[in-house]
C-alpha positions in Angstrom: 120.8 94.4 104.3 122.3 98.1 104.0 120.9 99.6 101.0 118.8 101.9 101.8 119.6 105.4 100.0 119.4 102.6 96.9 116.1 101.8 98.4 115.0 105.9 98.3 116.1 105.9 94.9 114.2 103.4 93.6 111.1 105.0 96.1 111.7 108.9 94.9 111.8 107.4 90.8 108.0 106.0 91.4 106.2 109.4 93.7 104.6 110.6 90.8 102.4 107.0 90.8 102.0 106.7 94.4 98.9 105.1 95.4 96.4 102.9 97.6 95.7 99.5 95.9 92.1 99.8 96.8 90.9 102.9 95.5 90.6 101.8 91.9 88.6 98.7 93.4 84.7 98.7 92.8 82.5 97.6 95.7 81.9 94.3 96.5 79.3 92.0 96.2 77.5 92.0 99.3 77.4 95.3 98.7 76.3 96.3 95.4 72.9 96.9 96.6 74.2 99.5 97.8 76.1 100.7 95.8 73.6 101.1 92.8 72.7 104.6 92.8 76.8 105.0 93.2 78.2 102.9 90.7 82.2 102.0 91.2 82.2 103.7 94.3 83.2 102.2 97.3 80.7 101.1 100.1 82.5 101.0 103.9 81.3 101.1 107.0 84.0 102.8 108.4 81.4 105.2 111.0 79.3 102.3 112.4 76.8 103.4 108.7 76.9 102.2 105.4 79.2 105.4 102.8 81.1 105.8 100.3 85.1 106.0 100.9 85.0 109.0 99.5 82.5 110.4 102.1 84.5 109.3 105.2 86.4 111.9 107.4 90.0 109.5 108.0 91.9 108.1 106.0 91.2 105.1 104.8 92.4 101.6 103.0 89.9 99.6 101.8 90.8 96.5 100.3 87.6 94.5 98.3 86.7 91.4 96.6 88.1 91.7 94.0 91.8 93.1 95.6 91.6 90.6 98.1 91.6 87.9 95.1 93.9 89.2 93.0 96.9 89.4 95.9 95.9 86.0 97.5 95.5 88.0 101.1 94.0 85.2 103.7 94.7 87.5 107.6 96.9 90.4 108.9 99.8 89.4 108.4 98.9 89.9 104.3 97.1 92.8 104.4 98.9 95.1 106.1 101.8 95.1 103.9 99.7 96.3 101.2 98.9 99.8 104.0 100.7 102.8 104.1 101.6 103.8 108.0 101.2 100.3 109.8 103.7 97.5 110.4 103.1 94.1 112.1 104.8 91.8 113.5 103.7 88.3 114.4 104.2 84.3 115.0 108.1 85.7 116.4 107.7 84.1 119.4 103.8 82.1 119.4 100.8 82.2 116.8 98.6 84.3 118.8 102.1 87.3 119.3 100.8 89.8 117.5 101.7 93.7 117.6 100.2 96.1 114.6 102.0 99.7 114.6 99.8 102.0 113.1 101.5 105.8 113.4 103.7 105.4 115.7 101.9 103.5 118.7 102.2 99.8 118.7 100.6 97.0 120.4 102.9 96.3 123.7 103.0 92.1 123.7 101.4 90.7 126.7 99.0 94.1 126.9 96.3 94.9 125.3 95.3 94.7 121.8 95.9 98.3 120.2 94.3 98.0 117.3 90.8 96.5 117.4 89.2 93.7 115.2 85.5 94.0 113.6 84.1 91.3 111.7 81.3 90.9 111.0 80.6 93.6 112.9 80.9 91.7 115.7 84.3 93.0 118.0 86.3 90.0 119.0 88.0 90.1 122.5 91.1 88.1 123.2 94.1 89.7 120.5 95.7 86.2 119.8 93.1 86.1 117.1 94.0 89.1 115.4 96.7 86.9 112.9 94.0 84.1 112.6 92.2 83.4 109.4 88.7 85.0 109.8 86.6 82.8 107.3 85.8 83.9 103.2 86.6 87.2 103.1 84.8 89.3 100.9 86.1 92.7 102.3 88.5 94.7 104.6 88.9 98.8 106.2 91.9 99.4 108.1 90.8 102.5 109.5 94.0 104.7 111.7 93.7 106.6 114.5 91.3 106.1 117.8 88.5 104.6 116.6 87.2 103.7 120.7 84.5 106.2 120.2 82.9 104.3 117.3 84.6 100.8 117.7 85.4 100.1 121.0 87.5 99.0 123.2 91.5 98.8 122.0 91.5 100.9 119.2 93.7 103.2 120.2 95.4 103.0 117.2 92.8 102.2 114.7 90.5 99.4 113.7 90.6 96.7 111.2 86.6 95.5 110.3 86.0 92.8 108.3 83.1 90.9 105.7 82.9 87.7 104.9 80.5 85.7 103.1 77.0 86.2 103.8 74.3 84.4 102.4 72.1 85.3 99.9 69.0 84.2 97.6 71.0 81.9 95.5 73.7 79.2 95.6 77.2 79.9 95.4 81.0 78.5 96.5 84.1 78.8 95.9 87.2 76.6 96.0 91.3 77.3 96.4 94.5 75.3 96.3 98.3 76.3 96.4 101.4 74.7 97.0 104.9 76.0 97.3 108.3 75.5 98.2 109.2 74.3 101.6 106.4 72.1 101.5 103.9 74.7 101.5 100.5 74.1 100.7 97.2 75.5 101.0 93.6 75.1 101.1 90.6 76.8 101.1 86.7 77.0 100.4 83.4 77.5 101.0 79.7 76.9 100.4 76.8 79.7 100.3 73.2 78.1 99.9 69.7 79.3 100.6 67.6 77.4 103.0 63.7 78.0 102.3 62.6 81.5 101.3 64.3 83.1 104.5 67.3 81.4 105.7 70.8 80.8 104.3 73.7 79.5 105.7 78.0 79.3 105.2 80.3 77.0 104.9 84.0 77.3 105.0 87.5 75.7 105.3 90.6 76.9 105.6 94.0 74.1 105.8 97.7 75.4 105.6 100.6 73.2 105.7 104.7 74.6 105.6 108.6 73.3 106.7 109.2 76.5 107.0 112.1 78.6 105.5 114.5 77.6 108.3 116.2 73.9 109.4 117.3 72.6 112.9 121.1 71.4 112.5 120.8 70.1 115.6 117.8 67.7 115.5 118.1 67.5 111.4 114.6 68.7 111.4 112.0 71.5 110.0 111.2 72.9 113.5 112.3 76.2 113.7 109.3 77.7 112.1 106.9 74.9 110.8 103.3 75.1 110.9 100.0 73.9 110.5 96.8 74.6 111.2 93.2 74.0 110.2 89.9 76.1 110.9 86.2 75.8 110.2 83.5 79.1 109.8 79.6 78.8 110.1 77.1 80.8 109.2 73.2 80.7 109.3 71.2 83.6 108.6 68.4 83.6 108.6 64.9 86.5 108.4 62.6 86.5 112.2 59.5 88.1 109.9 60.1 91.0 107.5 61.7 93.3 110.1 64.5 91.4 112.1 67.0 89.3 111.4 69.0 86.7 113.3 72.6 86.2 112.2 74.0 83.3 114.2 78.5 82.0 113.5 80.8 79.9 115.1 83.9 78.7 114.2 87.0 76.4 115.6 90.2 76.6 114.9 93.6 74.4 115.8 97.2 74.8 114.9 100.2 73.5 116.2 104.0 74.4 114.7 107.7 75.0 116.1 108.1 78.4 118.7 110.5 80.6 119.4 112.6 81.0 116.8 115.5 83.2 118.0 119.4 84.0 117.6 120.5 86.3 120.3 123.1 88.6 119.3 125.8 90.4 121.6 126.3 94.3 121.5 129.5 94.2 123.9 131.6 96.4 122.0 134.3 96.1 124.8 134.4 92.2 124.7 135.2 92.6 120.4 138.9 92.6 120.8 138.1 88.3 121.5 135.9 88.1 119.2 134.1 90.4 116.9 130.9 88.4 117.6 130.8 90.3 120.4 129.7 93.5 118.9 127.0 92.8 116.5 125.4 94.3 114.0 121.7 93.0 114.3 121.5 93.1 110.0 125.0 91.4 109.7 124.1 88.1 112.0 124.4 84.9 110.3 121.3 82.7 111.6 121.8 79.3 112.2 119.8 77.0 114.8 121.0 74.3 117.2 118.6 74.0 120.0 118.1 70.5 121.7 114.6 71.2 122.6 112.3 70.4 120.1 109.3 73.4 119.9 105.6 73.3 119.9 103.6 76.2 119.6 99.7 74.9 120.4 96.6 77.2 119.5 92.7 76.2 119.6 89.8 78.7 119.2 86.2 78.2 119.1 84.0 81.0 119.3 80.2 80.9 118.7 78.1 84.8 118.4 74.3 85.6 117.3 73.3 88.8 116.0 70.3 90.4 116.1 68.8 93.0 113.7 65.4 94.8 113.9 64.3 97.6 111.7 62.2 100.1 113.7 60.6 103.1 111.5 63.0 104.7 111.3 66.2 102.9 113.9 67.8 100.3 114.2 68.4 97.7 116.3 71.3 95.8 116.4 72.5 93.8 119.1 74.9 90.5 119.5 76.6 88.4 122.0 80.0 86.5 122.1 81.5 83.8 123.9 85.2 83.2 122.8 88.0 80.4 124.1 91.2 80.6 122.9 94.3 78.1 124.4 97.2 78.2 123.9 100.7 76.3 125.1 104.7 77.1 124.1 107.6 74.8 124.7 111.2 75.7 123.6 114.6 76.4 124.9 115.3 77.5 127.1 117.3 81.0 128.1 118.7 81.0 131.2 122.0 79.3 130.8 123.4 82.8 129.2 124.4 83.5 133.0 124.6 80.7 134.8 120.9 79.7 135.7 122.5 76.7 137.1 125.9 77.3 138.6 125.5 80.8 139.4 127.6 81.9 142.3 125.9 80.6 145.3 124.2 78.2 143.4 123.8 75.2 145.5 125.1 71.7 145.3 122.7 70.2 143.4 122.4 72.8 141.5 126.0 72.7 140.1 125.1 68.9 140.0 122.9 68.6 137.6 124.2 71.5 135.5 127.4 69.6 134.9 125.8 66.3 134.7 123.7 68.2 131.6 126.6 69.1 130.5 128.0 65.4 130.8 125.6 64.7 128.2 126.8 66.7 125.5 131.0 66.8 126.6 131.1 64.9 123.6 129.5 67.6 120.8 131.8 70.6 122.3 133.4 70.2 118.7 129.5 71.1 117.2 129.2 74.3 116.3 127.2 77.1 118.0 125.9 80.3 117.1 128.8 83.0 117.7 130.6 84.2 119.3 131.0 80.9 121.0 133.0 80.5 124.2 136.2 82.6 125.1 139.2 80.8 127.6 140.8 77.0 126.9 137.5 75.4 126.9 133.8 75.4 126.8 132.7 75.4 130.9 128.7 75.3 131.9 129.4 78.6 133.6 128.9 81.3 131.0 131.0 84.0 132.3 134.3 82.3 133.9 136.9 84.5 131.1 140.0 82.9 132.3 138.9 79.4 132.1 136.1 78.9 129.8 132.5 81.1 128.8 130.0 79.5 126.9 128.2 81.9 124.6 124.9 81.3 122.0 121.4 80.8 124.4 119.3 78.4 122.2 122.1 75.5 121.7 122.8 72.2 123.0 126.4 73.5 124.6 124.3 76.1 127.0 122.7 73.3 129.2 120.4 76.5 129.3 117.5 75.1 130.5 113.5 75.1 129.1 110.6 77.1 128.7 106.9 76.3 129.3 104.3 79.4 128.8 100.5 79.2 129.4 97.8 80.8 128.0 94.4 80.6 128.5 91.3 83.2 127.5 87.6 82.6 127.8 85.4 85.9 127.0 81.6 86.9 127.1 81.1 90.0 125.4 77.6 91.9 124.6 77.1 95.3 122.3 73.8 96.5 122.6 72.9 99.6 120.2 69.6 101.4 118.6 70.9 103.6 114.9 69.0 106.5 113.0 67.5 105.3 109.0 66.6 108.1 107.8 67.2 110.8 105.3 67.0 113.5 108.2 70.3 115.5 108.0 70.7 114.7 111.6 71.9 111.5 112.0 72.9 109.3 115.3 73.4 106.1 118.0 73.4 105.5 121.1 73.8 102.2 122.4 75.8 99.8 125.6 78.6 97.2 126.1 80.1 94.5 128.4 82.7 92.3 128.3 84.0 89.7 131.2 87.8 87.7 130.9 88.9 85.1 132.3 92.6 84.6 132.0 95.1 82.5 133.0 99.3 82.2 132.6 101.9 80.9 133.1 105.9 81.1 132.4 107.8 78.2 133.6 111.4 77.5 134.0 113.3 73.9 134.5 116.4 71.8 134.0 116.5 70.1 130.6 117.9 66.7 132.3 117.7 65.9 129.2 114.5 63.7 130.0 111.7 65.8 128.1 109.5 68.8 129.0 106.7 68.4 131.1 103.7 70.3 129.9 102.7 71.0 133.9 103.7 74.4 135.1 105.5 72.7 138.1 107.6 70.4 138.6 108.5 68.6 141.4 112.9 68.7 142.6 112.1 64.4 141.5 110.7 64.5 138.0 112.1 64.8 134.8 111.6 68.7 134.5 112.4 70.1 137.6 110.5 74.1 137.9 113.6 75.9 138.7 111.0 79.7 138.2 107.6 80.2 137.9 105.1 82.8 137.1 101.7 81.9 136.7 98.3 84.0 137.9 94.8 84.6 137.0 93.2 87.4 136.1 90.0 89.0 135.8 88.3 91.8 133.9 84.5 93.4 133.6 84.6 96.6 131.0 81.3 98.0 131.2 80.7 101.1 128.4 78.0 103.2 127.3 78.9 105.0 123.7 76.9 107.2 121.4 76.9 109.4 118.5 75.9 111.9 116.7 76.5 113.1 112.4 75.6 116.1 111.5 74.3 117.7 107.5 75.5 121.6 108.8 75.0 122.1 104.7 74.9 120.3 101.3 78.9 120.6 101.7 79.3 120.2 105.1 79.0 117.0 107.8 79.8 117.5 111.4 80.2 114.5 113.9 80.5 113.7 117.2 80.9 110.8 119.0 81.5 110.0 122.5 82.4 106.2 124.5 83.0 106.1 128.7 84.5 102.7 129.5 85.3 100.6 132.6 87.6 98.3 133.3 88.0 96.5 136.8 90.4 94.3 137.1 91.7 91.9 139.2 95.1 89.3 139.5 95.8 85.8 142.4 99.6 84.6 142.7 99.0 80.7 141.9 102.9 80.0 142.5 103.2 77.7 145.2 105.4 78.9 147.9 108.3 76.3 147.7 112.2 77.3 147.4 113.6 77.1 143.7 115.5 73.5 144.5 118.8 75.1 142.6 119.0 78.1 143.7 117.8 77.9 147.7 115.5 80.6 147.1 111.6 81.5 146.6 110.6 79.7 143.4 109.5 83.7 142.0 111.0 86.1 144.0 108.7 87.8 144.6 107.4 85.9 147.1 111.1 86.5 149.2 108.7 88.1 151.8 106.2 86.1 151.9 102.5 85.1 149.7 101.4 87.5 147.3 98.1 89.0 148.0 95.6 89.3 145.2 95.0 93.1 143.6 92.7 94.9 142.5 92.1 98.6 139.9 89.9 99.6 138.4 90.5 101.7 134.3 88.3 104.2 133.3 88.1 106.8 130.2 85.8 109.2 128.4 86.8 108.8 124.5 85.7 111.6 122.5 86.3 111.8 118.9 85.6 115.3 116.1 84.5 114.3 112.6 84.4 117.0 110.1 84.4 116.8 105.9 83.7 119.5 103.6 83.1 119.0 100.1 85.4 121.7 97.8 83.8 120.0 95.0 81.8 117.3 93.0 85.4 115.0 93.2 87.6 116.3 96.2 86.5 116.4 99.8 88.4 118.6 102.9 88.1 116.4 106.1 89.9 116.6 110.0 89.5 114.4 112.5 90.4 114.5 116.2 90.2 111.9 118.8 91.1 110.2 122.5 92.7 106.5 122.5 92.3 105.0 125.5 94.0 101.4 126.4 93.8 99.5 129.6 96.2 99.0 132.4 96.4 96.0 133.8 99.2 93.3 136.1 102.6 91.7 135.8 102.8 88.8 136.3 102.8 88.9 140.0 106.5 89.2 141.3 108.1 91.2 137.9 108.8 94.4 140.1 110.8 92.5 142.9 112.8 90.2 140.2 113.9 93.4 138.2 114.9 95.4 141.2 117.1 92.8 143.2 118.7 91.9 139.9 120.3 94.9 138.3 118.5 97.4 140.5 121.0 96.4 143.8 123.5 94.0 141.8 124.4 96.6 138.7 123.4 99.7 139.9 121.0 100.0 137.8 117.5 102.5 138.0 114.8 100.4 135.8 111.5 101.2 137.0 109.5 97.9 137.1 106.1 98.2 138.7 102.7 94.8 139.1 100.8 97.2 137.9 101.0 99.5 134.1 99.4 102.5 133.8 96.5 103.5 130.9 97.6 104.4 128.2 95.8 107.5 126.5 96.7 109.6 123.3 95.1 112.8 121.7 95.5 112.0 117.7 94.6 114.8 114.9 94.0 114.4 110.8 93.5 116.8 108.6 93.9 116.1 104.8 92.4 116.0 101.5 91.3 113.0 99.3 88.9 112.7 95.8 89.7 112.3 92.2 90.9 114.1 88.8 91.0 113.8 85.2 87.4 112.1 85.3 88.0 109.5 88.1 90.9 107.5 86.7 93.4 109.5 89.5 92.3 108.7 92.7 93.7 110.8 96.1 94.0 110.6 99.1 96.5 113.0 101.7 96.6 113.1 105.0 98.8 114.8 107.7 98.5 113.8 111.4 99.9 114.1 115.0 99.5 111.9 118.0 100.3 112.6 121.8 100.6 109.5 124.1 100.7 109.4 127.5 101.9 106.1 129.1 102.8 104.3 125.9 102.9 100.7 126.9 105.8 99.0 125.8 107.3 95.2 126.5 110.5 94.9 128.2 112.4 91.3 127.9 114.9 90.5 130.9 117.7 87.6 131.2 119.5 87.2 134.1 120.5 84.5 136.4 116.6 84.7 137.2 116.1 82.9 133.9 113.9 85.4 131.7 111.4 87.5 132.6 108.3 89.0 130.1 106.6 92.7 131.2 105.1 95.5 130.2 106.0 98.9 131.5 105.2 102.3 131.5 107.0 105.7 128.5 105.7 108.0 130.3 105.1 110.8 126.8 105.7 110.1 123.0 105.2 113.1 120.5 104.0 111.7 116.9 103.9 113.8 113.7 103.7 112.6 110.2 102.4 112.9 106.8 100.3 110.5 104.6 99.6 109.8 100.2 98.2 107.8 98.5 97.4 108.4 94.7 96.0 105.9 92.2 95.8 105.7 88.2 93.5 104.1 85.9 96.1 104.2 82.6 93.2 102.1 80.5 90.8 100.1 81.3 91.9 96.2 82.8 95.8 99.2 83.6 96.0 100.4 87.3 99.3 101.8 88.6 98.9 102.3 92.9 101.1 103.1 95.8 101.7 104.9 99.2 104.4 106.7 100.7 104.1 107.4 104.7 106.4 109.1 106.4 106.5 109.0 110.4 108.3 111.0 113.2 108.4 110.1 117.0 109.9 111.3 120.0 110.2 110.2 123.4 109.7 113.5 125.9 109.2 111.9 128.7 110.3 108.2 130.4 110.7 107.3 134.1 111.3 104.1 133.7 113.8 104.8 131.5 115.2 108.4 131.8 118.1 108.6 128.8 116.0 107.6 126.2 114.8 110.7 126.2 114.9 112.0 122.4 114.5 109.3 120.9 112.0 107.7 118.6 108.9 105.2 119.0 109.6 101.6 119.3 108.9 99.3 116.7 108.5 102.0 114.5 109.3 102.2 111.0 110.6 106.0 110.0 108.5 105.3 106.8 107.2 102.7 104.3 106.6 103.1 100.6 103.8 100.5 98.8 104.2 100.7 94.7 102.3 98.4 92.6 100.5 97.7 90.2 98.4 95.4 88.1 97.1 94.2 84.9 93.4 92.6 83.8 93.2 92.1 80.7 90.7 90.1 77.9 93.1 87.2 75.5 90.2 85.9 74.3 86.4 85.8 75.0 86.7 83.2 77.5 90.4 83.9 78.5 91.5 86.5 80.8 95.1 87.6 81.8 96.3 88.9 85.4 98.8 90.3 86.4 100.1 92.0 90.2 103.2 93.4 90.9 103.3 94.7 95.0 107.0 96.7 95.9 107.1 97.5 99.8 109.8 99.2 101.5 110.3 99.1 105.2 112.3 102.2 107.2 114.7 101.2 109.2 112.6 101.0 112.9 114.4 100.8 116.6 112.4 98.1 118.9 113.2 99.6 122.3 113.7 102.3 123.6 117.1 102.0 124.4 118.5 103.0 120.3 121.7 105.0 120.4 122.6 104.5 124.0 124.5 102.5 125.9 123.2 100.9 129.4 125.3 98.5 132.1 124.8 95.1 131.7 125.4 91.7 134.2 128.8 91.3 132.8 129.3 94.8 134.3 128.8 93.3 137.9 130.2 89.9 137.6 134.1 91.9 135.6 135.4 93.6 139.1 135.0 90.0 141.0 135.8 87.4 138.0 139.2 85.7 137.8 140.3 89.4 135.4 139.1 91.5 137.8 138.3 94.3 135.0 136.6 97.3 135.5 132.7 97.3 135.1 132.8 99.7 132.5 134.2 97.0 130.2 131.1 94.9 130.6 128.6 97.8 129.3 126.4 97.8 126.2 126.4 99.6 123.0 123.2 99.6 121.1 123.4 101.7 118.8 123.7 98.5 116.4 120.4 97.4 116.9 118.3 99.3 114.3 116.4 96.7 111.4 117.9 98.2 108.4 115.7 99.2 105.0 114.6 96.8 103.6 112.0 96.5 100.5 110.2 92.9 99.8 108.3 92.6 96.0 105.2 90.1 95.5 104.4 89.2 92.3 101.5 87.0 91.0 100.7 86.5 87.5 97.8 84.3 86.1 95.0 83.1 84.0 91.3 82.9 84.3 89.1 80.6 82.5 85.4 81.3 82.7 85.3 80.4 87.0 88.8 78.6 87.1 92.2 80.6 87.8 95.3 79.5 87.6 98.5 81.7 89.1 101.9 81.1 89.8 103.2 83.5 92.9 106.6 84.9 94.3 106.0 85.8 97.7 109.1 88.2 97.9 110.8 87.7 95.0 114.1 88.8 95.4 114.8 86.9 98.1 115.7 90.2 100.2 116.7 89.0 103.5 115.1 90.9 106.2 114.6 91.0 109.6 110.9 90.0 111.4 111.8 91.5 114.9 114.0 92.9 117.3 113.9 92.7 121.5 117.0 93.6 122.8 117.5 92.4 126.7 119.3 95.9 128.3 120.7 94.0 131.0 121.9 91.2 129.3 123.8 93.3 126.5 122.6 91.6 123.8 119.4 90.9 121.9 116.4 88.2 120.6 116.1 88.1 116.7 114.3 86.5 114.6 114.6 86.7 110.1 111.6 87.0 108.2 110.7 85.3 104.9 112.6 84.4 102.6 111.5 84.1 98.5 109.1 80.9 98.2 108.1 79.6 94.7 104.4 78.3 94.1 101.1 77.8 91.7 97.3 78.5 93.4 94.5 76.8 91.3 90.7 78.1 91.9 86.7 77.6 90.9 84.2 79.6 91.8 80.5 79.0 90.8 
């Protein structure tokens, strides 16, 4: 994977033809009527109103219906790869676990998203839906920078605005099926039909199945990254008179697959003399999977919405309401044996007996391969750190008796918005509205003893059960959101336009702990360390923020615009699983002398973002461009931390006090001849942590999950071979620059080994157990996707290759700093397939 220089040289050769694939496309079918006066222009809704892309005073990537069809994109993971300055991590732990990074601002796991998802004018409220199929796509707009003033909640980094098929006054439909390697099959289709003269219905569905790229050698099965999903969507639109339209949507989606497709990687340089794998560059890790627990990930989604639009004289009233319910469950191997959850010094005899029983059941497998660094000492034993006699390493393997983990995440919410907007040709346009949201969310993380009898789906299981619970987080969260908003767009002159938008949010949050006040049968301590001094009391907190946004556009000529914008982004604070602060303080600060600051309540995140640029076209429109620069300051950036220790595992959200981001972006499109377009884009982002009270040693490091650069290069050919046959070819080459995934980067840190060594049989100094995290940066990688096919009347057949060059790269790296290593997940490999489609 050490190919950074070659990728940069390849990219430099293509810089003259960099562009964005959207700019050369025509308007989607749903917007053709609006585009009649500006044929060929792309109509977007980036400011909650229909306008051409060239008029929007901001960087916007647009994927039209034609682009969607020719690239085969289905969800966020697909279209993010076509967007400069945007990266995504999804599905590494569970299906609903999606983090999108836009220009240095990342969505933290277990916090709210930083990117709003708006589908057919309705704001989705659950981050678990970010990477789901949303029906039959007609257009996707990706907006960068704070969008809260216009698009609402959780839009600090940007917004994804999606339009799906809307019924028209005629019958239409389509179906598409594909088959690829790894038993990968996909099918989706829709039918849109009028119902009388004033109503219409769209029904669509999708199905996807794959065995995945990776194999579990212990279970002898494809249960590492397999997945099966299906969904059904319905949309009914009816005119209630000449001025009123009712739009009702409903969807159900079901997912079954695997979870936690990770290996562990150690970063302990002073242990490397025993085995070099103790100090491993994450990019060089050979992936193998030996888990003895069959992983499970289940997700069920149901939602229904209704939207009404009424046309007054000079204004449009829009009101909508949404109900959403998403239930998720995850079962996987635990990681607790990494620090002897069941045999740690001071453990009860019951704990030792259970661990020995577990180990005895796999004793005959001591020669079974486990991931490096395997073990040190004479023989592998259950206790991970007894270097004089034996210590077993490598999480998620049958010989470590590492327990089980169960995670549940259930959320239901109801939201509504009402908005009144002007609808005239006046130089002054306006809108005003209000928003409400109520969320009920219950989360649970349960660690259990693996007694070889299976995994219970109950969070708490008594000591005599098949899967006794040893650690439990279980909390009930309630949130009420109130917001008012408005905007003004003033056409100062024929060439200049000024805009102001304001939004004020109040989020009232509360949490109630649901963990029973009982002891862990294996350690004798409370089942949640936060209960050491009694039950955990309920908490509540209110988070408020004013979000202004200023925009300016000036037409330098008929073909070139200058634009600038500034805005405040906001993401509410919230609560970690209660007891998190007590666990970190007890196991790290007190034991090994760290000063990690974790609280049960994390702060809100705010950002101030400025962008300026030029966009337009030259050479009679054959070349289009968008050049932008941006600067952002983020206060209390929310960041996901992962801890592993004798308590098991812990997921929390912390705050990075101050982060600075500066960058530039260039898009170019060149239509060489009719039907042949070259395109691409380049983004460079520099970031710096200016203050971080949670981990002061990280000041000067980069914003986590932020790639140094992204480069997209591609071409599309759409040429007739005969009167009825078209040849279509497309290639997309994406280069993603080096990426840190934690605030700790070129830094060293004490670990639990640092605390264990002085008291071990070897009695080594504590610094021998310190970790060096300079080897945790993901290397530059490049992925080439190619599609070649024929269109014959209403039929099309396409051969495709995802990751044609079979580039091996990392999807995500999660350093667990005090553990002394990282949990790493591999990216997708090459997959070849064929797709067939028919439309009418």
